[in-house]
C-alpha positions as CSV (number, residue, x, y, z in Angstrom):
1,M,-68.1,94.6,37.2
2,R,-68.4,91.1,38.5
3,P,-65.9,88.4,37.5
4,I,-66.8,86.2,34.5
5,R,-66.3,82.4,34.7
6,L,-65.0,80.7,31.5
7,T,-65.4,76.9,31.3
8,S,-63.9,74.6,28.7
9,F,-65.2,71.1,28.2
10,G,-65.4,68.1,25.8
11,Y,-68.8,67.0,24.6
12,L,-67.5,63.4,24.4
13,H,-66.9,63.4,28.2
14,L,-70.2,64.8,29.3
15,P,-73.0,62.9,31.0
16,T,-76.0,62.4,28.7
17,G,-79.7,63.1,29.2
18,P,-82.6,60.7,28.8
19,D,-82.6,61.4,25.0
20,G,-78.8,60.5,24.8
21,S,-77.7,64.0,24.1
22,P,-74.8,65.5,26.1
23,I,-75.6,67.8,29.0
24,P,-73.2,70.8,28.8
25,P,-72.2,72.8,31.9
26,A,-74.5,75.6,33.0
27,A,-73.7,78.9,31.3
28,D,-75.2,82.1,29.9
29,R,-73.7,81.2,26.5
30,I,-72.5,77.8,25.4
31,E,-70.2,77.9,22.3
32,D,-70.0,74.6,20.5
33,V,-66.8,74.8,18.3
34,R,-66.9,71.3,16.9
35,D,-68.4,72.5,13.6
36,R,-67.1,76.1,13.7
37,L,-63.4,75.3,14.0
38,R,-61.7,72.4,12.4
39,D,-59.9,70.1,14.8
40,P,-56.3,71.3,15.0
41,A,-55.0,68.1,16.4
42,A,-51.9,68.0,14.3
43,R,-49.1,65.5,15.1
44,D,-46.9,68.1,16.7
45,I,-49.5,69.1,19.3
46,L,-51.4,65.8,19.9
47,D,-49.7,65.2,23.3
48,L,-50.1,68.9,24.4
49,D,-53.3,70.7,25.5
50,G,-54.8,74.1,25.1
51,L,-52.9,75.4,28.1
52,D,-49.8,75.3,26.0
53,P,-49.0,78.5,24.0
54,S,-48.2,76.4,20.9
55,V,-51.6,74.9,20.9
56,Q,-53.2,78.3,21.4
57,S,-51.3,79.6,18.4
58,V,-52.6,76.7,16.2
59,V,-56.1,77.3,17.5
60,L,-55.9,81.0,16.8
61,A,-54.6,80.3,13.2
62,T,-57.7,78.1,12.5
63,P,-60.1,79.8,10.0
64,G,-62.8,81.6,12.0
65,A,-61.1,81.5,15.3
66,R,-60.1,85.2,15.5
67,E,-63.7,86.3,14.6
68,L,-65.2,83.9,17.2
69,L,-62.7,85.2,19.8
70,A,-63.6,88.8,19.1
71,N,-67.4,88.0,19.2
72,L,-67.0,86.2,22.6
73,A,-65.0,89.1,24.0
74,D,-67.5,91.7,22.8
75,Y,-70.4,89.5,24.2
76,A,-68.7,89.5,27.6
77,Y,-69.0,93.3,27.7
78,L,-72.7,93.6,26.8
79,P,-74.6,95.8,29.3
80,A,-76.5,92.8,30.8
81,G,-73.2,90.9,30.6
82,P,-72.9,87.2,31.1
83,S,-71.5,85.7,34.2
84,R,-70.5,82.4,32.6
85,I,-69.4,81.3,29.1
86,A,-68.7,77.7,28.3
87,I,-66.8,76.5,25.2
88,G,-66.9,72.9,24.1
89,C,-65.2,70.8,21.5
90,A,-65.1,67.0,21.0
91,G,-62.6,66.1,23.8
92,G,-61.9,69.4,25.5
93,R,-58.1,69.2,25.0
94,H,-57.3,71.5,22.1
95,R,-59.9,73.8,20.6
96,A,-62.1,74.5,23.7
97,S,-59.3,74.9,26.2
98,G,-57.1,76.8,23.9
99,L,-59.9,79.2,22.9
100,T,-60.9,79.6,26.6
101,E,-57.3,80.6,27.5
102,L,-57.1,83.0,24.6
103,L,-60.5,84.6,25.7
104,A,-59.4,84.8,29.3
105,R,-56.2,86.7,28.2
106,E,-58.2,89.1,26.0
107,L,-60.7,89.8,28.8
108,R,-58.0,90.3,31.4
109,D,-56.2,92.7,28.9
110,R,-59.4,94.7,28.8
111,G,-59.5,94.9,32.6
112,R,-62.0,92.1,33.3
113,E,-61.6,89.7,36.3
114,V,-61.8,86.2,34.9
115,V,-62.1,82.7,36.5
116,V,-61.1,79.8,34.3
117,E,-62.2,76.2,34.7
118,H,-61.1,73.4,32.4
119,L,-63.3,70.4,32.9
120,H,-61.7,67.8,30.6
121,V,-58.3,69.2,29.5
122,H,-56.5,66.7,31.7
123,L,-58.2,63.6,30.2
124,P,-56.7,61.4,27.5
125,R,-57.4,62.3,23.9
126,V,-60.6,60.8,22.6
127,L,-60.3,58.8,19.4
128,K,-63.5,58.6,17.3
129,T,-64.4,55.5,15.4
130,P,-65.6,56.0,11.8
131,T,-69.3,55.1,12.7
132,G,-70.4,58.7,13.0
133,P,-69.1,62.2,14.0
134,R,-71.0,62.7,17.3
135,T,-72.8,59.4,18.1
136,A,-69.7,57.4,17.6
137,N,-68.4,54.8,20.0
138,T,-65.3,56.3,21.5
139,E,-62.3,55.0,23.1
140,Q,-59.8,56.9,25.1
141,E,-56.1,56.7,24.1
142,T,-54.1,55.1,26.8
143,A,-50.9,56.7,28.0
144,R,-47.8,55.5,26.2
């Protein structure tokens, strides 16, 4: 079985197409978790990212996360099998990267070779202004 590539990303960091909508990375399945999983950016994990086990624990405890993780893991083992799965959230720092790391661990535990790429986990948190959920003007938090 060929390796599977998992990519995490943040929609607010993506380039946009002519219609203004974000262009996600190429993948067999793109999972947008912005509406599926609530933002777990609690004060104690704000400065961490999804590579940190404590963030992964918070993401996994989010309602619907375990079911989504199981669904994605099962999808990776379909007979035609995907070669790429991309998971995106608003900024790419917590939900997407944490879920990607959890999925990679699950697939490796099942014997699958996995390549992980985090496109935006290293970028500053994105702060949304109250003008709208996805079309909002955004500003990046500066390092303190």
